[in-house]
C-alpha positions in Angstrom: 27.8 -68.6 -155.9 27.5 -69.4 -159.5 25.1 -71.9 -161.0 27.9 -74.3 -161.8 29.2 -74.1 -158.2 25.7 -74.8 -156.9 25.4 -77.9 -159.0 28.8 -79.2 -157.9 27.9 -78.6 -154.3 24.7 -80.6 -154.6 26.5 -83.5 -156.3 29.2 -83.5 -153.5 26.5 -83.6 -150.8 24.7 -86.5 -152.6 27.9 -88.5 -153.0 28.8 -88.0 -149.3 25.4 -89.1 -148.2 25.5 -92.1 -150.4 28.9 -93.1 -149.0 27.7 -92.6 -145.4 24.9 -95.0 -145.8 27.1 -97.9 -147.1 27.0 -100.8 -144.7 28.6 -104.2 -144.9 27.2 -107.2 -143.1 28.5 -110.8 -143.0 26.6 -114.1 -142.9 27.8 -117.7 -142.7 25.7 -120.8 -143.8 26.4 -124.4 -144.5 25.8 -125.9 -148.0 22.1 -126.9 -148.3 20.9 -124.6 -145.6 18.7 -121.5 -145.8 19.9 -117.9 -145.1 18.3 -114.5 -144.9 20.2 -111.4 -146.2 19.0 -108.0 -145.1 19.7 -104.3 -145.6 18.3 -101.4 -143.7 18.4 -97.8 -145.0 18.2 -95.3 -142.2 17.0 -91.8 -142.7 14.2 -90.2 -144.7 14.5 -91.0 -148.4 11.9 -91.3 -151.2 12.7 -94.8 -152.3 11.4 -95.8 -155.7 12.8 -99.3 -156.0 15.0 -101.8 -154.2 17.3 -104.1 -156.3 19.3 -107.1 -155.0 22.4 -108.0 -157.0 25.2 -110.5 -156.6 28.8 -109.5 -157.3 30.3 -111.8 -159.8 33.7 -111.4 -161.5 33.6 -107.7 -162.4 29.8 -107.8 -163.0 26.8 -107.3 -160.8 24.1 -109.9 -161.5 20.5 -108.8 -160.9 18.6 -111.2 -158.6 15.4 -109.5 -157.6 13.6 -106.2 -157.5 10.7 -104.7 -155.5 8.8 -101.5 -156.0 5.3 -100.4 -154.9 4.2 -99.9 -158.5 5.6 -103.1 -160.1 5.7 -105.4 -157.1 8.2 -108.3 -156.8 10.3 -109.5 -159.8 12.6 -112.5 -159.3 15.1 -113.4 -162.0 14.1 -116.7 -163.6 17.3 -118.6 -162.6 16.5 -117.9 -158.9 12.8 -118.5 -158.9 11.9 -121.2 -156.4 15.2 -120.6 -154.5 14.9 -116.9 -153.6 12.2 -114.5 -152.4 11.6 -111.4 -150.3 10.9 -112.2 -146.7 8.8 -109.0 -146.4 7.9 -106.2 -148.7 9.4 -102.9 -147.5 11.5 -100.4 -149.4 13.8 -99.2 -146.7 14.0 -102.5 -144.7 14.6 -105.1 -147.3 15.5 -108.8 -146.9 15.7 -111.9 -149.1 15.9 -115.5 -148.3 18.0 -118.1 -150.2 16.9 -121.7 -149.9 19.1 -124.8 -150.4 22.3 -122.7 -150.5 25.0 -123.8 -153.0 28.7 -123.1 -153.0 28.1 -120.9 -156.0 26.1 -118.6 -153.7 29.3 -117.7 -151.8 30.2 -114.0 -152.3 29.0 -110.5 -151.7 25.5 -109.1 -152.4 24.4 -105.5 -153.1 21.3 -103.8 -152.0 20.6 -101.0 -154.4 18.2 -98.4 -153.1 17.0 -96.2 -156.0 15.9 -93.0 -154.3 14.7 -89.6 -155.6 16.4 -87.2 -155.9 19.5 -88.6 -154.2 19.9 -91.4 -156.7 21.3 -94.9 -155.9 22.4 -95.7 -152.4 24.3 -98.9 -152.0 24.7 -101.4 -149.1 26.5 -104.7 -149.1 26.0 -108.1 -147.4 28.7 -110.8 -147.8 27.8 -114.5 -147.5 30.3 -117.3 -146.7 29.1 -120.7 -147.7 30.9 -123.7 -146.2 30.9 -127.5 -146.5 31.8 -129.5 -143.4 35.3 -130.8 -143.3 35.8 -134.6 -143.8 39.4 -135.9 -143.4 41.3 -139.1 -143.1 44.9 -140.3 -142.5 46.5 -143.7 -143.1 49.9 -145.1 -144.0 51.4 -148.2 -145.7 54.9 -149.6 -145.6 56.4 -151.2 -148.7 60.0 -152.3 -149.1 61.0 -150.5 -146.0 59.6 -147.1 -147.1 56.5 -145.5 -145.6 53.8 -143.6 -147.5 51.3 -141.6 -145.5 48.2 -140.2 -147.2 46.1 -137.4 -145.7 42.8 -136.4 -147.4 40.6 -133.5 -146.7 37.3 -132.6 -148.4 35.6 -129.3 -147.7 34.7 -125.7 -148.8 36.4 -123.2 -148.6 39.5 -125.1 -149.7 41.3 -126.7 -146.8 45.0 -126.4 -146.2 47.1 -129.4 -145.2 50.4 -129.4 -143.3 52.4 -132.2 -141.7 53.9 -132.6 -138.2 56.5 -135.3 -138.5 59.4 -136.4 -136.3 62.8 -135.7 -137.8 63.1 -138.0 -140.8 64.1 -137.7 -144.4 60.8 -137.2 -146.3 59.2 -135.8 -149.4 55.6 -134.4 -149.9 53.2 -134.2 -152.8 49.8 -132.7 -153.1 46.8 -133.2 -155.4 43.8 -130.9 -155.7 40.5 -132.2 -157.0 37.4 -130.0 -157.6 34.1 -131.8 -157.5 31.0 -131.0 -159.5 29.2 -129.6 -156.4 32.1 -127.1 -155.9 33.8 -128.8 -152.9 37.5 -129.3 -153.0 39.5 -132.4 -152.0 43.2 -132.0 -151.1 45.2 -135.3 -151.1 48.6 -134.9 -149.5 51.2 -137.7 -149.5 54.2 -138.0 -147.3 57.1 -140.3 -148.3 59.7 -141.5 -145.7 62.7 -143.5 -147.0 63.3 -145.5 -143.8 60.1 -146.5 -142.0 62.1 -147.8 -139.0 63.1 -144.2 -138.2 59.4 -143.5 -137.3 58.6 -146.7 -135.5 56.6 -146.0 -132.4 56.2 -142.3 -133.2 53.2 -140.2 -134.1 52.4 -138.9 -137.6 50.1 -135.8 -137.5 48.3 -134.3 -140.5 47.0 -130.8 -139.6 44.1 -129.5 -141.7 43.1 -125.8 -141.5 39.5 -125.0 -142.5 37.5 -121.9 -141.7 40.5 -120.6 -139.6 40.3 -123.7 -137.4 43.0 -126.4 -137.2 42.1 -130.0 -136.9 44.6 -132.8 -136.4 44.5 -136.3 -137.7 47.1 -138.6 -136.2 48.3 -142.2 -136.4 51.0 -144.0 -134.5 53.6 -145.9 -136.6 53.6 -149.4 -135.4 56.7 -150.8 -133.7 58.6 -153.7 -135.3 60.6 -154.3 -138.4 59.3 -154.5 -141.9 61.0 -156.7 -144.5 61.2 -155.7 -148.2 60.1 -158.3 -150.7 63.6 -159.1 -152.0 64.9 -159.7 -148.5 61.9 -161.9 -147.6 62.4 -164.0 -150.8 66.1 -164.4 -149.9 65.3 -165.5 -146.4 62.7 -168.1 -147.6 65.2 -169.4 -150.2 67.9 -169.7 -147.5 65.5 -171.6 -145.2 64.7 -174.0 -148.1 68.4 -174.6 -148.7 69.0 -175.3 -145.0 66.1 -177.8 -144.8 67.4 -179.6 -147.9 70.9 -179.8 -146.4 69.5 -181.1 -143.1 67.5 -183.7 -144.9 70.5 -184.7 -147.0 72.7 -185.2 -144.0 70.0 -187.2 -142.1 69.5 -189.5 -145.2 73.2 -189.9 -145.6 73.8 -190.9 -142.0 70.9 -193.4 -142.2 72.4 -194.9 -145.3 75.8 -195.2 -143.7 74.3 -196.8 -140.6 72.5 -199.4 -142.8 75.7 -200.2 -144.6 77.5 -200.6 -141.3 74.8 -203.0 -140.0 75.0 -205.0 -143.2 78.8 -205.5 -142.9 78.5 -206.5 -139.3 75.9 -209.3 -140.0 
């Protein structure tokens, strides 16, 4: 075997070993909670340093490093919110306190070994905010407008389960400063009487779980404002007519009594 062939063989073996030691773990934590992320490198390696990184858009952000010679080093932006749980080169773990939505994503354990080079493992963290939802409706001029709101992280998804009726839907997305997302979905039904006594259901999917919010449309008839004004005006006219007839008959009666006397 030539010298170049030997070098290529060594590189191939190192790459295969590095790939074999790649492990992916998954953790889930609620916003504001604490979570421990860990990596364990099996086998006999001469580990020089362990580096923790967070995968951001196309870039790995360094969070913390540990080596026997230099000790612990935490990046300034994470000081007071991140630390190693125990100091070990092959069995490493960090703790994140007061987890934020921005902490959601995948993390890398970088084991710098000699002479094998860097061996990588991954731990992915899902951060969630509890779902808060609501559903209500109003009727105006014979038309029904139902509003379903859902606030959470990851972003919730809203769908409607409605009895057969002519309807339209709109959706608004609001991202809050803390990273949570509000979805406001509105359902418009042209004739509210078509839904009288039936159930409106707003289905919200969050973290692969469906939750239903429901409301029963009240029985009865609703009057639009123009119709209500017309009815009031008609009643006033009828009252005036009745009073006019009563007054006229009294007047005629008095006239008859005067002539008789």
